[in-house]
C-alpha positions as CSV (number, residue, x, y, z in Angstrom):
1,M,43.1,33.7,-21.5
2,L,40.2,33.6,-24.0
3,I,38.8,30.2,-25.2
4,N,37.6,30.0,-28.7
5,L,34.4,28.0,-28.5
6,D,34.5,27.4,-32.2
7,N,37.6,25.3,-31.8
8,I,35.9,22.8,-29.3
9,N,35.2,19.5,-30.9
10,M,31.4,19.0,-30.3
11,K,31.8,15.5,-31.2
12,S,33.6,14.8,-28.0
13,L,30.7,16.2,-26.1
14,N,28.2,14.1,-27.9
15,D,30.0,11.0,-26.5
16,F,28.5,11.9,-23.2
17,T,24.8,12.3,-24.2
18,N,22.0,9.8,-24.7
19,L,23.9,7.0,-22.9
20,Y,21.3,5.9,-20.4
21,P,17.6,6.0,-20.2
22,V,16.1,8.5,-17.8
23,S,12.8,7.9,-15.9
24,K,10.8,10.7,-14.8
25,T,7.7,10.6,-12.5
26,L,4.9,13.0,-13.4
27,R,2.5,13.7,-10.5
28,F,-1.0,15.2,-10.9
29,K,-3.3,16.5,-8.3
30,L,-7.0,17.3,-8.6
31,I,-7.9,20.4,-6.5
32,P,-11.6,21.0,-6.0
33,V,-12.5,24.7,-6.6
34,G,-15.6,26.8,-6.6
35,K,-18.9,24.9,-6.2
36,T,-17.2,21.6,-6.3
37,L,-15.3,22.4,-3.2
38,E,-18.4,23.7,-1.5
39,N,-20.3,20.5,-2.4
40,F,-17.6,18.4,-0.9
41,K,-17.7,20.3,2.3
42,A,-21.4,20.3,2.4
43,S,-21.7,16.5,1.8
44,G,-19.1,15.6,4.4
45,I,-17.5,13.2,2.0
46,L,-13.9,14.1,2.9
47,E,-14.6,13.7,6.6
48,E,-16.4,10.4,6.1
49,D,-13.4,9.1,4.1
50,T,-11.0,10.2,6.6
51,R,-12.9,8.5,9.4
52,R,-13.3,5.3,7.4
53,A,-9.6,5.3,6.7
54,E,-8.9,5.5,10.5
55,N,-11.4,2.8,11.4
56,Y,-10.0,0.6,8.7
57,L,-6.9,0.2,10.7
58,K,-8.9,-0.6,13.9
59,V,-10.9,-3.2,12.0
60,K,-7.7,-4.8,10.7
61,S,-6.5,-5.1,14.3
62,I,-9.7,-6.8,15.3
63,I,-9.4,-9.2,12.3
64,D,-5.9,-10.1,13.4
65,D,-7.1,-10.9,16.9
66,Y,-9.8,-13.0,15.3
67,H,-7.1,-14.9,13.3
68,K,-5.2,-15.5,16.5
69,A,-8.1,-16.9,18.4
70,Y,-9.1,-19.1,15.5
71,I,-5.6,-20.5,15.1
72,D,-5.3,-21.1,19.0
73,L,-8.6,-22.9,18.9
74,M,-7.8,-25.1,15.9
75,L,-4.3,-26.1,17.2
76,S,-5.4,-26.5,21.0
77,D,-5.9,-30.2,20.6
78,F,-4.0,-30.9,17.4
79,H,-1.6,-33.9,17.2
80,F,0.8,-35.0,14.5
81,I,0.5,-38.6,13.3
82,Y,2.9,-40.1,15.9
83,N,3.8,-43.7,15.0
84,S,5.7,-44.6,11.8
85,S,3.8,-46.5,9.2
86,G,6.6,-46.1,6.5
87,R,4.9,-43.3,4.8
88,N,7.2,-40.5,6.0
89,N,4.3,-38.6,7.6
90,S,4.9,-39.2,11.3
91,L,6.6,-37.4,14.2
92,E,8.5,-40.6,14.9
93,E,10.1,-40.5,11.3
94,Y,10.7,-36.8,11.6
95,Y,12.6,-37.4,14.9
96,T,14.7,-40.2,13.4
97,L,15.7,-38.3,10.4
98,Y,16.3,-35.1,12.2
99,S,18.6,-36.9,14.6
100,I,21.0,-37.7,11.7
101,R,23.3,-34.7,11.6
102,K,25.0,-35.6,8.3
103,K,22.3,-36.7,6.0
104,N,23.0,-38.4,2.7
105,D,20.9,-37.5,-0.3
106,K,18.3,-40.2,0.3
107,E,17.9,-39.3,3.9
108,L,17.7,-35.6,3.1
109,E,14.9,-36.4,0.5
110,L,13.0,-38.5,3.0
111,F,13.4,-35.7,5.6
112,K,12.0,-33.1,3.3
113,K,9.1,-35.4,2.4
114,T,8.4,-35.9,6.1
115,Q,8.4,-32.0,6.6
116,T,6.0,-31.6,3.7
117,S,3.6,-34.2,5.3
118,L,3.7,-32.5,8.7
119,R,3.1,-29.1,7.3
120,K,0.1,-30.4,5.4
121,Q,-1.3,-32.0,8.6
122,I,-1.2,-28.5,10.2
123,A,-2.5,-26.7,7.1
124,D,-5.4,-29.2,6.7
125,R,-6.4,-28.7,10.4
126,L,-6.4,-25.0,10.0
127,T,-8.3,-24.8,6.8
128,G,-10.7,-27.7,7.3
129,D,-13.2,-26.0,9.6
130,E,-16.4,-24.4,8.3
131,R,-15.3,-21.1,9.9
132,Y,-12.2,-21.0,7.6
133,K,-14.5,-20.8,4.5
134,R,-15.9,-17.6,5.7
135,I,-12.6,-16.0,7.1
136,F,-11.8,-14.2,3.8
137,K,-15.3,-13.4,2.7
138,K,-17.8,-10.7,3.4
139,E,-19.4,-12.9,6.1
140,L,-16.4,-12.2,8.3
141,I,-17.2,-8.5,8.5
142,Q,-21.0,-8.7,8.2
143,Q,-21.5,-11.6,10.9
144,D,-18.5,-13.4,12.4
145,L,-16.6,-10.3,13.7
146,I,-19.7,-9.0,15.2
147,E,-20.3,-12.2,17.1
148,Y,-16.6,-12.4,18.1
149,I,-16.4,-9.0,19.8
150,K,-19.5,-9.5,21.9
151,N,-17.4,-10.3,25.0
152,Y,-15.2,-7.3,24.6
153,P,-15.7,-4.6,27.3
154,D,-16.1,-2.0,24.5
155,S,-18.0,-4.3,22.2
156,S,-20.7,-1.7,21.3
157,D,-18.0,0.7,20.1
158,K,-16.3,-2.0,18.0
159,E,-19.5,-3.2,16.6
160,K,-20.2,0.3,15.4
161,I,-16.8,0.5,13.8
162,I,-17.1,-2.9,12.1
163,S,-20.6,-2.1,10.8
164,E,-19.3,0.9,8.9
165,F,-17.7,-1.7,6.5
166,R,-20.7,-3.9,6.1
167,N,-21.1,-2.7,2.5
168,F,-17.4,-1.9,2.0
169,T,-15.9,-5.4,2.6
170,V,-13.8,-5.1,-0.6
171,Y,-11.6,-2.7,1.4
172,F,-10.1,-5.8,3.0
173,T,-9.3,-7.8,-0.2
174,G,-5.5,-7.1,-0.2
175,F,-5.4,-7.6,3.5
176,H,-7.1,-11.0,3.3
177,E,-4.7,-12.1,0.5
178,N,-1.8,-11.2,2.9
179,R,-3.3,-13.1,5.8
180,K,-4.2,-16.2,3.6
181,K,-0.5,-16.8,3.4
182,M,-0.4,-17.9,7.0
183,Y,-2.5,-21.0,6.3
184,S,-0.4,-22.2,3.5
185,E,1.2,-25.7,3.5
186,E,4.1,-24.5,1.4
187,E,7.6,-24.1,2.5
188,K,7.3,-20.4,3.1
189,S,8.3,-18.5,6.2
190,T,5.0,-16.6,6.4
191,A,3.1,-19.8,7.0
192,I,2.1,-21.1,10.5
193,A,2.9,-24.7,9.3
194,Y,6.4,-23.7,8.1
195,R,7.2,-22.0,11.5
196,I,6.0,-25.0,13.5
197,V,7.8,-27.7,11.5
198,H,10.9,-25.9,10.4
199,E,11.5,-23.6,13.4
200,N,9.7,-24.6,16.5
201,L,9.8,-28.3,16.2
202,P,13.6,-28.5,15.8
203,R,14.1,-26.2,18.8
204,F,11.6,-28.3,20.9
205,I,13.5,-31.6,19.9
206,D,16.9,-30.0,20.7
207,N,15.7,-28.9,24.1
208,I,14.3,-32.4,25.1
209,I,17.5,-34.1,23.9
210,S,19.9,-31.7,25.7
211,V,19.2,-33.1,29.2
212,P,19.0,-36.8,28.4
213,L,22.3,-36.6,26.4
214,K,24.1,-35.8,29.6
215,S,23.2,-39.0,31.1
216,G,23.2,-41.4,28.1
217,Q,20.9,-42.8,25.4
218,V,17.9,-40.9,24.2
219,N,14.6,-42.6,23.4
220,I,11.9,-40.9,21.4
221,N,9.2,-42.6,23.5
222,Q,10.8,-41.1,26.6
223,T,11.1,-37.6,25.2
224,I,8.1,-37.0,23.0
225,P,4.7,-37.9,24.5
226,E,2.2,-39.8,22.5
227,K,-1.2,-38.4,21.7
228,G,-3.3,-38.6,24.9
229,K,-0.5,-39.0,27.2
230,N,0.0,-35.3,27.8
């Protein structure tokens, strides 16, 4: 059976065209040839960039270790404000409000205010040290990391790798911005203060309550030690 194309209603086909936008990605690549390629090879630029890219990952790992050491040091003797003064900024107020399982709107507002204050206490401790002012600047690469790795068994190798970026500290701009989120006082899951107040502290309180609950009344003074008593 022959189909006469002249009889096809082209208007019906047009109903299926130009209905949706189409995105296309064009990719271009510069390929050195001739003398350019020879100059690249002779200068060693490609090998140098490849090595720096590999060492960049190693330095990032060292920076992460530095952050961990710094955070541990700053929080090693940290204490929340313990006793309530009616300002919704104490561990005692947090405990009282947290223990109310079905909070009304007012209690929930006060609880969130207390959480905010506790987060700020942690963030202020982490960011209040002079070393924090340098932790996202060129001094971290040029001085502080070098000093930090001196006690490493392979300190000489690490120092050599870090020194490669002495004049290339901008390589770490994006990395620094990402790590800066850890020190925020905001209610964000990437922040240390958030994880302590919103995740770890509730677990801690639940754990210390669980045993006394079996025998009777719970007293905050019996369960959460005051500053200097632990």
